[in-house]
C-alpha positions as CSV (number, residue, x, y, z in Angstrom):
1,M,-45.5,-12.2,39.6
2,K,-42.1,-11.7,40.8
3,K,-40.5,-8.2,40.1
4,I,-37.3,-8.4,38.5
5,I,-35.2,-5.3,37.9
6,I,-31.9,-4.7,36.1
7,L,-29.2,-2.3,37.2
8,S,-26.8,-1.6,34.1
9,T,-25.4,1.0,32.1
10,D,-26.4,2.3,28.6
11,T,-23.9,0.4,26.0
12,D,-24.8,-1.6,22.9
13,H,-23.6,-4.8,24.7
14,H,-26.1,-4.1,27.6
15,R,-28.7,-3.0,25.3
16,Y,-28.5,-6.3,23.4
17,F,-28.5,-8.1,26.8
18,I,-31.5,-6.6,28.1
19,N,-33.6,-6.9,24.8
20,K,-32.6,-10.5,24.5
21,L,-34.1,-11.2,27.7
22,I,-37.2,-9.4,26.9
23,S,-37.5,-11.3,23.6
24,R,-37.1,-14.5,25.3
25,G,-40.1,-13.8,27.6
26,I,-38.4,-12.6,30.7
27,F,-40.5,-9.8,32.2
28,I,-38.6,-7.0,33.5
29,E,-40.1,-4.6,36.0
30,A,-37.9,-1.8,35.7
31,L,-34.4,-0.9,34.2
32,F,-32.0,1.5,36.3
33,L,-29.3,2.9,34.7
34,E,-25.9,4.5,35.9
35,I,-25.0,7.4,33.7
36,E,-21.7,8.3,35.4
37,S,-18.6,6.0,35.2
38,I,-15.8,5.8,37.3
39,V,-12.6,7.3,35.4
40,P,-9.4,5.8,36.0
41,R,-6.6,8.0,37.0
42,F,-4.2,6.6,34.4
43,K,-4.6,6.2,30.6
44,V,-6.7,3.3,29.5
45,G,-7.0,3.8,25.8
46,P,-8.3,4.2,23.1
47,L,-6.7,1.2,21.3
48,Y,-9.3,-1.1,19.7
49,E,-12.7,0.7,20.9
50,V,-13.8,1.8,17.4
51,K,-13.4,-1.8,16.0
52,E,-15.3,-3.2,19.1
53,K,-18.3,-1.0,18.7
54,K,-18.6,-1.5,15.1
55,F,-18.2,-5.2,15.4
56,E,-21.2,-5.2,18.2
57,K,-23.3,-3.0,16.3
58,E,-23.0,-5.4,13.1
59,N,-23.8,-8.3,15.1
60,F,-25.7,-7.8,18.0
61,F,-28.7,-6.1,16.4
62,I,-29.3,-8.5,13.6
63,S,-32.6,-9.7,14.9
64,I,-32.6,-7.9,18.3
65,P,-33.5,-4.1,18.2
66,N,-31.3,-1.7,19.4
67,K,-33.6,0.8,21.1
68,I,-34.9,-0.5,24.6
69,S,-38.5,-0.4,25.1
70,K,-41.6,-2.1,26.8
71,I,-39.7,-1.4,30.1
72,K,-39.6,1.4,32.6
73,I,-36.3,3.4,32.5
74,S,-34.6,5.3,35.4
75,S,-31.3,7.0,35.0
76,F,-29.0,8.0,38.1
77,K,-25.5,9.3,38.1
78,D,-24.7,6.7,40.8
79,I,-26.6,3.8,41.4
80,N,-25.9,4.2,45.0
81,M,-27.4,7.6,45.3
82,N,-30.3,8.3,47.6
83,D,-32.8,9.0,44.8
84,S,-32.0,5.5,43.4
85,F,-32.4,3.8,46.7
86,E,-36.0,5.4,47.0
87,A,-36.9,4.6,43.6
88,I,-35.8,0.9,44.0
89,S,-37.7,0.9,47.5
90,E,-40.9,2.0,45.7
91,I,-40.9,-1.0,43.3
92,N,-40.1,-3.3,46.4
93,P,-38.2,-6.0,44.0
94,D,-38.2,-9.5,44.6
95,F,-34.8,-10.1,42.7
96,G,-32.2,-8.0,40.6
97,L,-29.7,-8.4,37.8
98,V,-26.4,-6.2,37.8
99,F,-24.3,-5.9,34.8
100,G,-21.7,-3.2,34.5
101,T,-22.5,-0.9,37.4
102,R,-20.1,0.1,40.4
103,K,-20.1,-2.0,43.3
104,L,-23.3,-1.8,45.2
105,N,-23.9,-0.4,48.8
106,P,-25.1,-2.8,51.3
107,K,-28.3,-0.8,51.7
108,I,-29.1,-1.3,48.0
109,I,-28.5,-5.0,48.2
110,E,-30.8,-5.4,50.9
111,L,-33.5,-4.0,49.0
112,F,-34.1,-7.1,47.2
113,K,-35.8,-9.8,49.0
114,D,-34.4,-12.9,47.1
115,G,-31.1,-11.2,46.3
116,L,-29.1,-10.1,43.1
117,I,-27.0,-11.9,40.6
118,N,-24.1,-10.3,39.0
119,V,-22.7,-10.8,35.4
120,H,-19.0,-11.0,35.9
121,R,-17.1,-11.0,32.3
122,G,-14.4,-13.4,33.8
123,L,-13.8,-16.5,36.0
124,A,-14.4,-14.9,39.3
125,Q,-12.4,-17.4,41.4
126,F,-9.3,-16.6,39.4
127,Y,-9.6,-13.0,38.1
128,R,-11.9,-10.5,40.1
129,G,-12.9,-6.9,39.3
130,L,-12.3,-4.9,35.9
131,D,-11.0,-6.4,32.6
132,S,-10.8,-9.8,33.7
133,D,-10.6,-11.1,30.2
134,L,-7.5,-8.9,29.4
135,W,-5.9,-9.8,32.9
136,A,-6.1,-13.4,31.9
137,I,-4.4,-13.1,28.6
138,Y,-1.9,-11.0,30.1
139,H,-1.2,-14.0,32.5
140,R,-1.5,-16.4,29.6
141,D,-4.4,-18.1,31.3
142,Y,-6.4,-18.5,28.0
143,E,-8.4,-21.2,29.6
144,K,-9.8,-18.8,32.3
145,I,-11.5,-16.3,30.0
146,G,-15.2,-16.7,30.5
147,V,-18.3,-15.7,32.2
148,T,-19.7,-16.0,35.9
149,I,-23.1,-15.5,37.1
150,H,-22.7,-15.1,40.9
151,K,-24.7,-13.8,43.9
152,V,-24.0,-10.4,44.9
153,E,-22.7,-9.6,48.2
154,D,-20.8,-6.7,50.0
155,R,-17.2,-8.0,48.8
156,L,-16.7,-7.7,45.0
157,D,-17.2,-10.6,42.9
158,T,-17.0,-13.1,45.8
159,G,-20.4,-14.3,45.9
160,N,-21.7,-18.0,45.5
161,I,-21.6,-19.1,41.9
162,I,-24.7,-19.8,39.9
163,L,-23.6,-20.8,36.5
164,Q,-20.1,-20.3,34.9
165,S,-19.0,-20.7,31.3
166,H,-15.3,-20.8,29.5
167,L,-15.3,-18.7,26.5
168,P,-14.2,-21.1,23.6
169,L,-11.6,-19.3,21.7
170,K,-11.6,-19.7,17.8
171,K,-8.9,-19.5,15.1
172,G,-8.7,-15.8,13.9
173,M,-10.5,-14.2,16.8
174,K,-9.7,-10.8,17.9
175,T,-9.3,-9.0,21.2
176,Y,-12.0,-6.3,20.1
177,Q,-14.5,-9.3,19.7
178,L,-14.3,-10.6,23.3
179,R,-16.9,-8.2,24.5
180,Y,-19.5,-9.4,22.1
181,Y,-18.8,-13.2,22.7
182,S,-18.8,-12.9,26.3
183,T,-22.0,-11.0,26.3
184,K,-23.6,-13.7,24.3
185,I,-22.6,-16.4,26.9
186,A,-23.7,-14.0,29.8
187,T,-27.0,-13.6,28.3
188,D,-27.7,-17.3,28.0
189,L,-26.6,-17.8,31.4
190,V,-28.7,-15.2,32.9
191,Y,-31.3,-16.4,30.8
192,E,-31.0,-19.8,32.5
193,S,-30.6,-18.5,35.9
194,L,-34.0,-16.4,35.7
195,V,-35.8,-19.5,34.5
196,K,-34.6,-21.5,37.4
197,Y,-35.3,-18.7,39.6
198,L,-38.9,-18.4,38.5
199,K,-39.2,-22.1,39.1
200,G,-37.9,-21.8,42.4
201,N,-34.9,-24.1,41.9
202,L,-32.0,-21.5,41.6
203,Y,-29.1,-23.1,43.6
204,D,-25.3,-21.7,43.8
205,S,-22.3,-23.1,45.1
206,K,-19.5,-21.4,47.3
207,Q,-16.4,-20.3,45.1
208,K,-13.5,-22.7,45.9
209,K,-11.2,-19.8,46.3
210,I,-11.4,-16.0,46.1
211,G,-9.6,-14.6,42.9
212,R,-7.2,-11.9,43.0
213,Y,-8.8,-8.3,42.4
214,Y,-7.5,-6.4,39.5
215,S,-8.5,-2.9,38.5
216,F,-8.4,-1.0,34.9
217,M,-5.7,-2.2,32.8
218,P,-3.4,0.6,31.6
219,I,-2.9,1.1,27.9
220,E,0.7,0.1,28.0
221,L,-0.2,-3.4,29.0
222,K,-3.4,-3.4,26.7
223,K,-1.0,-3.0,23.9
224,I,0.7,-6.1,24.7
225,V,-2.3,-8.0,25.4
226,N,-3.7,-7.2,22.3
227,K,-0.9,-8.3,20.3
228,R,-0.6,-11.5,22.4
229,F,-4.1,-12.6,22.1
230,N,-4.3,-11.8,18.2
231,N,-1.1,-13.9,17.8
232,Y,-2.3,-16.5,19.9
233,C,-5.8,-17.0,18.1
234,R,-4.2,-16.6,14.6
235,N,-1.9,-20.0,15.5
236,L,-5.0,-21.9,16.8
């Protein structure tokens, strides 16, 4: 049996992602959680985080449990630390899933015999890095809001694309709902990717261009984006 591990952080949307994969029959050897986040040097919130959390709790866990179980969990301040490296080495994994950690050190990447795939909540060939959905809205690129599943390499979000999907917008959709809908799409795409991997037919394609890298969106721009997106969806 192939040894698959997940590298992530402990949030509601990641808990849904993990438990949904398990509920669909994907065996996960272990879960490695990064517990210390990178803190931006400038203010990025709060804005709609309370609404976002409430919406996700009410919708993610209708039929999927909130608590992660049936899987070995290890926590580390930084996924690139030596103790994390040693723990992953002991498992000797075949394949890995990355969702929400910091950029991986090459020595971590090399531990996975068949490589890793990353969940990028954005269309990587246009928007790389952080807050990709918000940056797309800022530039009024509503058709470039989506999810990319791609191979992990040394450079951030530039790996070959496995699967990708645009996020369809609906009338009345709110900014605080974006993470919920993109996580649902990401979960389906990762499940499809894992099925292909386990069958030995996981294929990828080179990105046609390298997207611009973006960091955290400052609170001042988030306020603009929040109003812009809500108004746009109100008029769909």
